[in-house]
C-alpha positions as CSV (number, residue, x, y, z in Angstrom):
1,M,-19.9,-19.1,-28.0
2,K,-17.8,-16.8,-30.1
3,K,-14.1,-16.5,-29.5
4,T,-14.4,-12.8,-28.6
5,N,-17.0,-13.6,-25.8
6,I,-14.7,-16.2,-24.3
7,I,-11.7,-13.8,-24.5
8,I,-13.7,-11.1,-22.7
9,I,-14.9,-13.5,-20.0
10,V,-11.3,-14.8,-19.4
11,G,-10.1,-11.2,-19.3
12,I,-12.7,-10.2,-16.7
13,A,-11.8,-13.2,-14.6
14,V,-8.1,-12.3,-14.7
15,L,-8.8,-8.7,-13.7
16,M,-11.0,-9.8,-10.8
17,G,-8.3,-12.1,-9.6
18,V,-5.7,-9.3,-9.8
19,M,-8.0,-7.0,-7.8
20,I,-8.7,-9.5,-5.1
21,V,-5.0,-10.3,-4.7
22,S,-4.1,-6.6,-4.5
23,L,-6.8,-5.9,-1.9
24,M,-5.7,-8.7,0.3
25,G,-2.1,-7.3,0.3
26,N,-3.3,-3.9,1.6
27,T,-5.1,-5.1,4.7
28,R,-3.9,-3.8,8.0
29,N,-3.3,-6.1,10.9
30,Y,-4.4,-4.4,14.1
31,A,-3.2,-6.1,17.3
32,T,-2.1,-5.6,20.9
33,F,1.4,-5.7,22.2
34,A,0.9,-9.3,23.4
35,M,-0.2,-10.5,20.0
36,A,2.6,-8.7,18.2
37,G,5.1,-10.3,20.6
38,K,3.9,-13.8,19.6
39,H,4.3,-13.4,15.9
40,N,7.3,-12.0,13.9
41,K,5.3,-9.8,11.5
42,S,4.2,-6.2,11.2
43,Y,1.2,-5.0,13.1
44,D,-0.6,-1.7,13.7
45,I,-1.2,-1.1,17.4
46,V,-3.7,1.5,18.6
47,G,-3.1,3.0,22.1
48,T,-2.5,6.0,24.2
49,L,0.7,7.8,25.2
50,D,1.8,7.2,28.8
51,T,2.3,10.7,30.0
52,T,3.8,9.6,33.3
53,K,7.0,8.4,31.6
54,S,9.4,10.5,29.7
55,I,9.7,10.8,25.9
56,I,13.3,10.3,24.9
57,Y,14.4,12.4,21.9
58,N,17.8,14.0,21.3
59,A,18.0,15.8,18.0
60,K,21.7,16.3,18.3
61,V,22.5,12.6,18.7
62,N,19.9,11.1,16.3
63,P,17.2,13.4,14.9
64,D,15.5,10.4,13.2
65,E,14.7,8.4,16.4
66,F,12.7,8.9,19.5
67,S,11.1,6.6,22.0
68,F,8.1,6.7,24.4
69,Y,5.9,4.4,26.4
70,M,2.4,3.5,25.2
71,K,-0.6,1.6,26.5
72,D,-2.5,-0.6,24.0
73,Q,-6.2,-1.3,24.1
74,D,-5.7,-4.1,26.6
75,N,-3.9,-1.5,28.9
76,K,-0.6,-3.3,28.5
77,E,2.4,-0.9,28.4
78,A,5.4,-1.2,26.2
79,K,8.3,0.9,25.1
80,V,8.0,2.1,21.5
81,V,11.0,3.2,19.4
82,V,10.2,5.1,16.2
83,N,12.7,5.6,13.4
84,K,11.4,9.0,12.4
85,P,11.7,12.5,13.8
86,K,9.4,13.3,16.7
87,P,6.1,14.9,15.4
88,Q,5.2,18.3,16.5
89,D,2.7,18.4,19.4
90,F,3.3,14.7,20.0
91,Q,2.6,15.1,23.8
92,R,-0.9,16.5,23.0
93,S,-2.0,13.4,21.1
94,T,-5.0,11.6,22.4
95,Q,-4.5,8.4,20.5
96,V,-1.5,6.9,18.8
97,V,-1.3,4.3,16.0
98,V,2.1,2.7,15.5
99,S,3.1,0.3,12.7
100,G,6.0,-2.1,13.1
101,K,7.3,-5.3,14.9
102,M,7.8,-6.3,18.4
103,K,11.3,-7.5,19.4
104,G,11.4,-8.7,23.0
105,D,9.7,-6.1,25.2
106,V,10.2,-3.2,22.7
107,F,8.0,-2.3,19.8
108,Y,10.0,-0.9,16.8
109,A,7.7,1.3,14.7
110,S,8.4,2.2,11.1
111,S,5.5,4.7,11.1
112,I,3.3,6.6,13.5
113,L,-0.1,8.3,13.2
114,L,-1.4,10.7,15.8
115,K,-4.9,11.7,16.8
116,C,-4.7,15.2,18.3
117,P,-7.5,17.1,19.9
118,S,-9.2,19.6,17.7
119,K,-8.2,23.3,18.2
120,Y,-12.0,24.0,18.4
121,E,-12.8,21.2,20.7
122,G,-15.3,22.3,23.3
123,S,-16.2,25.5,21.4
124,S,-19.7,26.3,20.3
125,P,-20.4,26.8,16.6
126,A,-21.1,30.5,17.2
127,A,-17.7,31.0,18.8
128,I,-16.0,29.2,15.9
129,K,-17.9,31.5,13.4
130,T,-16.9,34.6,15.4
131,K,-13.2,33.5,15.5
132,S,-13.2,32.8,11.7
133,L,-14.7,36.3,11.0
134,G,-12.1,38.0,13.0
135,K,-14.4,39.4,15.6
């Protein structure tokens, strides 16, 4: 084999190794509150907002923190504290994904994603077309 072919093969192998390592570092760890409580690492937890309990947010005291109660996929409830401002229409969300760590009985989230109902949910395609045409 020529030296150039060997160099190209080694270069491709190195690039493949770098790609594999970078892809492994970007994986998301989905869990439940119970699993997050057992391990001291960051998890993503999918659940629903418990609307029977209050959402605690006071913009005058700390505009970058709010807390609420959430039920995970196993229907276990936990308090979630988020170190970000409360998103607009938070109460209307149908599903919540929080990323962070569990400390005791409280989940401390560093980020939050909301799945909100569509503004056209339940509308027929004709009604949507009529609304967009201004009729």
